[in-house]
GUTI-70492 format. One record per residue (C-alpha): residue number from 1; residue in one letter; z, y negated, x. Coordinates in steps of 0.001 Angstrom, whole numbers, m for minus. Example, Ala and Ser with C-alpha at 12.3 -4.5 7.8 and 13.67 -1.06 7.14 Angstrom:
// GUTI-70492
<atom nr="1" rest="a" pz="7800" py="4500" px="12300"/>
<atom nr="2" rest="s" pz="7140" py="1060" px="13670"/>
//
This chain:
// GUTI-70492
<atom nr="1" rest="m" pz="m2" py="61" px="m67"/>
<atom nr="2" rest="q" pz="m885" py="m3679" px="1360"/>
<atom nr="3" rest="l" pz="1751" py="m5557" px="979"/>
<atom nr="4" rest="g" pz="288" py="m9109" px="2521"/>
<atom nr="5" rest="p" pz="m2086" py="m9753" px="5130"/>
<atom nr="6" rest="p" pz="m1855" py="m7775" px="9278"/>
<atom nr="7" rest="a" pz="978" py="m9717" px="10813"/>
<atom nr="8" rest="d" pz="m1606" py="m9947" px="13862"/>
<atom nr="9" rest="e" pz="m4453" py="m11861" px="11507"/>
<atom nr="10" rest="p" pz="m4537" py="m15318" px="12956"/>
<atom nr="11" rest="s" pz="m3327" py="m18614" px="10831"/>
<atom nr="12" rest="s" pz="m5734" py="m21138" px="10536"/>
<atom nr="13" rest="a" pz="m3556" py="m23566" px="9923"/>
<atom nr="14" rest="r" pz="m4503" py="m27299" px="11291"/>
<atom nr="15" rest="d" pz="m791" py="m28731" px="10901"/>
<atom nr="16" rest="l" pz="2437" py="m27296" px="12688"/>
<atom nr="17" rest="a" pz="4474" py="m27313" px="9805"/>
<atom nr="18" rest="t" pz="1763" py="m25396" px="7598"/>
<atom nr="19" rest="a" pz="1991" py="m22869" px="10761"/>
<atom nr="20" rest="l" pz="5565" py="m22667" px="10696"/>
<atom nr="21" rest="d" pz="5906" py="m22630" px="6860"/>
<atom nr="22" rest="e" pz="2801" py="m19688" px="6738"/>
<atom nr="23" rest="a" pz="4781" py="m17632" px="9161"/>
<atom nr="24" rest="r" pz="8407" py="m17558" px="7895"/>
<atom nr="25" rest="t" pz="6535" py="m16382" px="4662"/>
<atom nr="26" rest="r" pz="4081" py="m14384" px="6588"/>
<atom nr="27" rest="l" pz="6343" py="m12744" px="9343"/>
<atom nr="28" rest="g" pz="9963" py="m12929" px="8280"/>
<atom nr="29" rest="n" pz="12322" py="m10911" px="10553"/>
<atom nr="30" rest="r" pz="9230" py="m10208" px="13358"/>
<atom nr="31" rest="p" pz="10580" py="m11887" px="17030"/>
<atom nr="32" rest="a" pz="8835" py="m14571" px="17818"/>
<atom nr="33" rest="v" pz="10601" py="m14995" px="21303"/>
<atom nr="34" rest="t" pz="12380" py="m12260" px="23405"/>
<atom nr="35" rest="v" pz="14444" py="m13916" px="26862"/>
<atom nr="36" rest="l" pz="15182" py="m11889" px="29411"/>
<atom nr="37" rest="s" pz="17679" py="m12556" px="31765"/>
<atom nr="38" rest="p" pz="20566" py="m10991" px="33730"/>
<atom nr="39" rest="r" pz="22936" py="m12128" px="30472"/>
<atom nr="40" rest="g" pz="20708" py="m9122" px="28826"/>
<atom nr="41" rest="r" pz="18115" py="m9272" px="26330"/>
<atom nr="42" rest="e" pz="18220" py="m12112" px="23590"/>
<atom nr="43" rest="e" pz="15843" py="m12226" px="21068"/>
<atom nr="44" rest="q" pz="15209" py="m15069" px="17935"/>
<atom nr="45" rest="a" pz="12898" py="m13350" px="14538"/>
<atom nr="46" rest="v" pz="10587" py="m16040" px="13151"/>
<atom nr="47" rest="a" pz="12100" py="m16794" px="10158"/>
<atom nr="48" rest="s" pz="15377" py="m17445" px="12210"/>
<atom nr="49" rest="l" pz="13442" py="m19789" px="14194"/>
<atom nr="50" rest="a" pz="12353" py="m21898" px="10922"/>
<atom nr="51" rest="q" pz="15766" py="m22008" px="10087"/>
<atom nr="52" rest="w" pz="16882" py="m23970" px="13493"/>
<atom nr="53" rest="a" pz="13921" py="m26159" px="13408"/>
<atom nr="54" rest="a" pz="14514" py="m27200" px="9685"/>
<atom nr="55" rest="k" pz="18317" py="m27806" px="10824"/>
<atom nr="56" rest="g" pz="16609" py="m29778" px="13905"/>
<atom nr="57" rest="a" pz="14657" py="m31849" px="11867"/>
<atom nr="58" rest="h" pz="16692" py="m32994" px="9601"/>
<atom nr="59" rest="l" pz="18819" py="m33899" px="12925"/>
<atom nr="60" rest="l" pz="15797" py="m36004" px="14067"/>
<atom nr="61" rest="e" pz="15550" py="m38035" px="10686"/>
<atom nr="62" rest="a" pz="18629" py="m38572" px="8841"/>
<atom nr="63" rest="d" pz="21236" py="m38479" px="11967"/>
<atom nr="64" rest="l" pz="19032" py="m39959" px="15141"/>
<atom nr="65" rest="l" pz="17000" py="m41972" px="12373"/>
<atom nr="66" rest="l" pz="13623" py="m41177" px="14611"/>
<atom nr="67" rest="a" pz="10345" py="m41767" px="12804"/>
<atom nr="68" rest="p" pz="7000" py="m40219" px="12933"/>
<atom nr="69" rest="g" pz="5372" py="m41260" px="16509"/>
<atom nr="70" rest="d" pz="8458" py="m41661" px="18306"/>
<atom nr="71" rest="a" pz="9302" py="m39104" px="20916"/>
<atom nr="72" rest="v" pz="11542" py="m36614" px="21868"/>
<atom nr="73" rest="r" pz="11431" py="m35645" px="25811"/>
<atom nr="74" rest="l" pz="12371" py="m31918" px="26495"/>
<atom nr="75" rest="d" pz="13214" py="m30681" px="30602"/>
<atom nr="76" rest="a" pz="14891" py="m27676" px="29703"/>
<atom nr="77" rest="p" pz="13750" py="m23890" px="30336"/>
<atom nr="78" rest="w" pz="11747" py="m21655" px="28498"/>
<atom nr="79" rest="s" pz="14075" py="m20416" px="25555"/>
<atom nr="80" rest="w" pz="14323" py="m20054" px="21989"/>
<atom nr="81" rest="p" pz="15950" py="m23069" px="21850"/>
<atom nr="82" rest="a" pz="13461" py="m25205" px="23175"/>
<atom nr="83" rest="a" pz="11043" py="m23373" px="21043"/>
<atom nr="84" rest="a" pz="12966" py="m24330" px="18172"/>
<atom nr="85" rest="v" pz="13471" py="m28137" px="19241"/>
<atom nr="86" rest="c" pz="9447" py="m28568" px="19889"/>
<atom nr="87" rest="l" pz="9156" py="m27038" px="15799"/>
<atom nr="88" rest="a" pz="11820" py="m29419" px="14767"/>
<atom nr="89" rest="a" pz="10032" py="m32380" px="16171"/>
<atom nr="90" rest="w" pz="6869" py="m31469" px="14949"/>
<atom nr="91" rest="w" pz="7661" py="m31068" px="11786"/>
<atom nr="92" rest="a" pz="9131" py="m34738" px="11665"/>
<atom nr="93" rest="g" pz="5939" py="m35855" px="13235"/>
<atom nr="94" rest="l" pz="7234" py="m36419" px="16714"/>
<atom nr="95" rest="v" pz="5721" py="m36008" px="19957"/>
<atom nr="96" rest="v" pz="7553" py="m34034" px="22840"/>
<atom nr="97" rest="e" pz="7413" py="m35392" px="26150"/>
<atom nr="98" rest="l" pz="7232" py="m33689" px="29051"/>
<atom nr="99" rest="d" pz="7694" py="m35908" px="31971"/>
<atom nr="100" rest="a" pz="10443" py="m36379" px="33454"/>
<atom nr="101" rest="g" pz="11793" py="m40371" px="32862"/>
<atom nr="102" rest="g" pz="8959" py="m40507" px="30198"/>
<atom nr="103" rest="d" pz="9778" py="m43127" px="27290"/>
<atom nr="104" rest="a" pz="11410" py="m41023" px="24463"/>
<atom nr="105" rest="e" pz="14055" py="m41992" px="22162"/>
<atom nr="106" rest="v" pz="15937" py="m38722" px="22228"/>
<atom nr="107" rest="a" pz="16244" py="m36392" px="25356"/>
<atom nr="108" rest="v" pz="16680" py="m32852" px="25117"/>
<atom nr="109" rest="l" pz="17782" py="m31907" px="28810"/>
<atom nr="110" rest="d" pz="18668" py="m28674" px="30651"/>
<atom nr="111" rest="e" pz="22761" py="m28462" px="30964"/>
<atom nr="112" rest="h" pz="22617" py="m29137" px="35095"/>
<atom nr="113" rest="v" pz="19838" py="m32192" px="34411"/>
<atom nr="114" rest="a" pz="21064" py="m35531" px="35301"/>
<atom nr="115" rest="d" pz="21557" py="m37978" px="32300"/>
<atom nr="116" rest="d" pz="18695" py="m39117" px="31032"/>
<atom nr="117" rest="a" pz="19989" py="m43387" px="30830"/>
<atom nr="118" rest="r" pz="16718" py="m44115" px="28982"/>
<atom nr="119" rest="a" pz="17283" py="m42086" px="25948"/>
<atom nr="120" rest="a" pz="19515" py="m43512" px="23039"/>
<atom nr="121" rest="e" pz="20779" py="m40087" px="22741"/>
<atom nr="122" rest="v" pz="20551" py="m36634" px="25069"/>
<atom nr="123" rest="l" pz="21473" py="m33235" px="24137"/>
<atom nr="124" rest="r" pz="21461" py="m30366" px="25545"/>
<atom nr="125" rest="v" pz="20079" py="m27139" px="26250"/>
<atom nr="126" rest="g" pz="20884" py="m24033" px="28649"/>
<atom nr="127" rest="d" pz="23648" py="m21465" px="28651"/>
<atom nr="128" rest="a" pz="25687" py="m24557" px="27003"/>
<atom nr="129" rest="v" pz="23939" py="m22725" px="23359"/>
<atom nr="130" rest="t" pz="26735" py="m20095" px="24134"/>
<atom nr="131" rest="g" pz="29359" py="m22112" px="24166"/>
<atom nr="132" rest="a" pz="29871" py="m22341" px="27695"/>
<atom nr="133" rest="p" pz="31716" py="m25745" px="29122"/>
<atom nr="134" rest="l" pz="28767" py="m28020" px="29999"/>
<atom nr="135" rest="g" pz="30455" py="m29707" px="32887"/>
<atom nr="136" rest="a" pz="30084" py="m32938" px="34252"/>
<atom nr="137" rest="v" pz="27161" py="m34077" px="32311"/>
<atom nr="138" rest="a" pz="27239" py="m35867" px="29221"/>
<atom nr="139" rest="g" pz="25373" py="m34764" px="25898"/>
<atom nr="140" rest="e" pz="26212" py="m32022" px="23224"/>
<atom nr="141" rest="p" pz="24512" py="m28330" px="22960"/>
<atom nr="142" rest="w" pz="21767" py="m29129" px="20768"/>
<atom nr="143" rest="t" pz="22234" py="m25653" px="19174"/>
<atom nr="144" rest="l" pz="25880" py="m27034" px="17757"/>
<atom nr="145" rest="a" pz="24719" py="m30434" px="16916"/>
<atom nr="146" rest="v" pz="22300" py="m28999" px="14473"/>
<atom nr="147" rest="q" pz="24345" py="m26831" px="12920"/>
<atom nr="148" rest="a" pz="25660" py="m28629" px="10318"/>
<atom nr="149" rest="f" pz="22100" py="m29198" px="8328"/>
<atom nr="150" rest="p" pz="20260" py="m27679" px="5859"/>
<atom nr="151" rest="d" pz="18467" py="m24085" px="6770"/>
<atom nr="152" rest="q" pz="15897" py="m25973" px="4580"/>
<atom nr="153" rest="p" pz="13420" py="m28521" px="6459"/>
<atom nr="154" rest="p" pz="12705" py="m31920" px="4775"/>
<atom nr="155" rest="r" pz="9899" py="m33282" px="3352"/>
<atom nr="156" rest="p" pz="6856" py="m32246" px="6412"/>
<atom nr="157" rest="q" pz="5766" py="m35299" px="8361"/>
<atom nr="158" rest="a" pz="3347" py="m33213" px="10412"/>
<atom nr="159" rest="t" pz="m620" py="m33705" px="10157"/>
<atom nr="160" rest="p" pz="m3403" py="m31912" px="12670"/>
<atom nr="161" rest="d" pz="m3960" py="m35266" px="14014"/>
<atom nr="162" rest="r" pz="m876" py="m36420" px="14874"/>
<atom nr="163" rest="p" pz="108" py="m36657" px="18657"/>
<atom nr="164" rest="a" pz="2479" py="m33180" px="19689"/>
<atom nr="165" rest="i" pz="2522" py="m32684" px="23588"/>
<atom nr="166" rest="r" pz="2503" py="m35670" px="26066"/>
<atom nr="167" rest="h" pz="2202" py="m35217" px="30034"/>
<atom nr="168" rest="h" pz="770" py="m36946" px="32885"/>
<atom nr="169" rest="g" pz="m1319" py="m39172" px="31129"/>
<atom nr="170" rest="r" pz="m2730" py="m36885" px="28584"/>
<atom nr="171" rest="t" pz="m1905" py="m36051" px="24382"/>
<atom nr="172" rest="w" pz="m2613" py="m33261" px="22477"/>
<atom nr="173" rest="s" pz="m2747" py="m33996" px="18411"/>
<atom nr="174" rest="q" pz="m1114" py="m30848" px="16727"/>
<atom nr="175" rest="h" pz="m4948" py="m29079" px="16256"/>
<atom nr="176" rest="e" pz="m5372" py="m29025" px="19788"/>
<atom nr="177" rest="v" pz="m2259" py="m27817" px="20266"/>
<atom nr="178" rest="l" pz="m2754" py="m24879" px="17409"/>
<atom nr="179" rest="d" pz="m6221" py="m23828" px="19242"/>
<atom nr="180" rest="l" pz="m4915" py="m23907" px="22538"/>
<atom nr="181" rest="a" pz="m2587" py="m21473" px="20984"/>
<atom nr="182" rest="r" pz="m5152" py="m19361" px="19317"/>
<atom nr="183" rest="d" pz="m6482" py="m19594" px="23107"/>
<atom nr="184" rest="l" pz="m4423" py="m17397" px="24437"/>
<atom nr="185" rest="g" pz="m5074" py="m14586" px="22945"/>
<atom nr="186" rest="r" pz="m3706" py="m11407" px="20970"/>
<atom nr="187" rest="g" pz="m658" py="m8845" px="21620"/>
<atom nr="188" rest="t" pz="2588" py="m9962" px="22893"/>
<atom nr="189" rest="l" pz="2739" py="m12586" px="26097"/>
<atom nr="190" rest="g" pz="5268" py="m12134" px="28820"/>
<atom nr="191" rest="l" pz="5954" py="m15847" px="30713"/>
<atom nr="192" rest="a" pz="6841" py="m14745" px="34159"/>
<atom nr="193" rest="t" pz="9111" py="m17814" px="35016"/>
<atom nr="194" rest="d" pz="11383" py="m19862" px="32981"/>
<atom nr="195" rest="r" pz="10460" py="m23063" px="34245"/>
<atom nr="196" rest="p" pz="6950" py="m25023" px="34101"/>
<atom nr="197" rest="a" pz="5165" py="m24922" px="37134"/>
<atom nr="198" rest="g" pz="5279" py="m28530" px="38363"/>
<atom nr="199" rest="t" pz="1410" py="m28755" px="39769"/>
<atom nr="200" rest="a" pz="m2056" py="m28383" px="37639"/>
<atom nr="201" rest="t" pz="m4108" py="m25388" px="37297"/>
<atom nr="202" rest="g" pz="m7447" py="m27535" px="37974"/>
<atom nr="203" rest="e" pz="m8112" py="m27399" px="34031"/>
<atom nr="204" rest="p" pz="m6465" py="m30689" px="33004"/>
<atom nr="205" rest="d" pz="m6592" py="m30151" px="29864"/>
<atom nr="206" rest="r" pz="m4419" py="m26778" px="30368"/>
<atom nr="207" rest="h" pz="m1247" py="m27474" px="32728"/>
<atom nr="208" rest="p" pz="1387" py="m24805" px="32954"/>
<atom nr="209" rest="a" pz="3819" py="m27288" px="31492"/>
<atom nr="210" rest="v" pz="1935" py="m27509" px="28705"/>
<atom nr="211" rest="v" pz="393" py="m23915" px="28335"/>
<atom nr="212" rest="g" pz="3914" py="m22170" px="28787"/>
<atom nr="213" rest="l" pz="5271" py="m24675" px="26256"/>
<atom nr="214" rest="v" pz="2542" py="m23746" px="23382"/>
<atom nr="215" rest="a" pz="2647" py="m20179" px="24518"/>
<atom nr="216" rest="l" pz="6587" py="m20163" px="23871"/>
<atom nr="217" rest="a" pz="6514" py="m22439" px="20530"/>
<atom nr="218" rest="v" pz="3500" py="m21922" px="19007"/>
<atom nr="219" rest="r" pz="1292" py="m18774" px="19765"/>
<atom nr="220" rest="p" pz="3691" py="m16621" px="17938"/>
<atom nr="221" rest="l" pz="3136" py="m18505" px="14606"/>
<atom nr="222" rest="v" pz="m228" py="m17918" px="15239"/>
<atom nr="223" rest="t" pz="m994" py="m14728" px="16018"/>
<atom nr="224" rest="g" pz="1935" py="m12666" px="15002"/>
<atom nr="225" rest="r" pz="2992" py="m11606" px="18200"/>
<atom nr="226" rest="p" pz="5980" py="m12378" px="20163"/>
<atom nr="227" rest="t" pz="6329" py="m14355" px="23771"/>
<atom nr="228" rest="v" pz="8445" py="m12461" px="26190"/>
<atom nr="229" rest="v" pz="10494" py="m14756" px="28830"/>
<atom nr="230" rest="l" pz="11455" py="m13284" px="32103"/>
<atom nr="231" rest="r" pz="14723" py="m15732" px="33356"/>
<atom nr="232" rest="g" pz="16059" py="m14717" px="37003"/>
<atom nr="233" rest="v" pz="15124" py="m10879" px="36491"/>
<atom nr="234" rest="a" pz="12164" py="m9340" px="37817"/>
<atom nr="235" rest="r" pz="8828" py="m7904" px="35623"/>
<atom nr="236" rest="d" pz="10220" py="m4324" px="35389"/>
<atom nr="237" rest="a" pz="12901" py="m6047" px="33306"/>
<atom nr="238" rest="a" pz="10273" py="m6282" px="30369"/>
<atom nr="239" rest="h" pz="9184" py="m2530" px="30708"/>
<atom nr="240" rest="g" pz="9154" py="m1646" px="26775"/>
<atom nr="241" rest="e" pz="8302" py="m4884" px="25688"/>
<atom nr="242" rest="r" pz="4548" py="m3748" px="25224"/>
<atom nr="243" rest="v" pz="3074" py="m7302" px="26973"/>
<atom nr="244" rest="a" pz="m29" py="m6999" px="26654"/>
<atom nr="245" rest="t" pz="m624" py="m10226" px="29253"/>
<atom nr="246" rest="w" pz="940" py="m12305" px="31058"/>
<atom nr="247" rest="w" pz="949" py="m15323" px="32167"/>
<atom nr="248" rest="p" pz="453" py="m17337" px="34418"/>
<atom nr="249" rest="v" pz="m2568" py="m15300" px="35736"/>
<atom nr="250" rest="q" pz="m4598" py="m15602" px="39399"/>
<atom nr="251" rest="r" pz="m8314" py="m16793" px="38817"/>
<atom nr="252" rest="d" pz="m9640" py="m12854" px="38945"/>
<atom nr="253" rest="g" pz="m7478" py="m12853" px="35596"/>
<atom nr="254" rest="a" pz="m4800" py="m10370" px="37268"/>
<atom nr="255" rest="p" pz="m698" py="m11416" px="36705"/>
<atom nr="256" rest="a" pz="456" py="m13739" px="39159"/>
//
């Protein structure tokens, strides 16, 4: 009996709010992001990721008073909270700024990154999401800041042409981000590093920081297949995750 479209049937959504909403309904508790680290295995399902994104969108709009076109600067490891930050921002019509020191109303930083004096509000992503103390740096953990907000999102502000990512003077719109996610192939994808690389690949429209973020936050929504992130563990740790493709790859197509 066919209960719905196959999970790996690519989404035709042209804006990120629609892609997230369709994925939540279509994929439910299928995994979206799996992080493998020395602490073990963390998995976040599509439906759960959508709930965190909904809470974050309320925080950004109702509490921090950001409006469509404003920027959230992200400097954090590839992880499911980083994906939730991006999805919340895009739902609210905001742009995710990846340049260190770039102009942004809110900065979401790794807990060990120095304070961003240029942002009015600083939140943290990293080991702090487990409840560990933040140490000497200021800023509330993102997951704690959003917990009190509803699981149902506010009215979406996403549109296909609205800016989604800004990095090194280049801006990717929401529909360009979705197109890039579809171009990353089918099947489970593995991210071989937990931080964006600092150098370009020779393809200015596919900077490693941008591709990694799209692979983390968007690709699972449009392909129905999860992204597996390695953080401080060898590639062998992903044995059994059924990774079809690793990124980054060498020029000959072999894993880097």
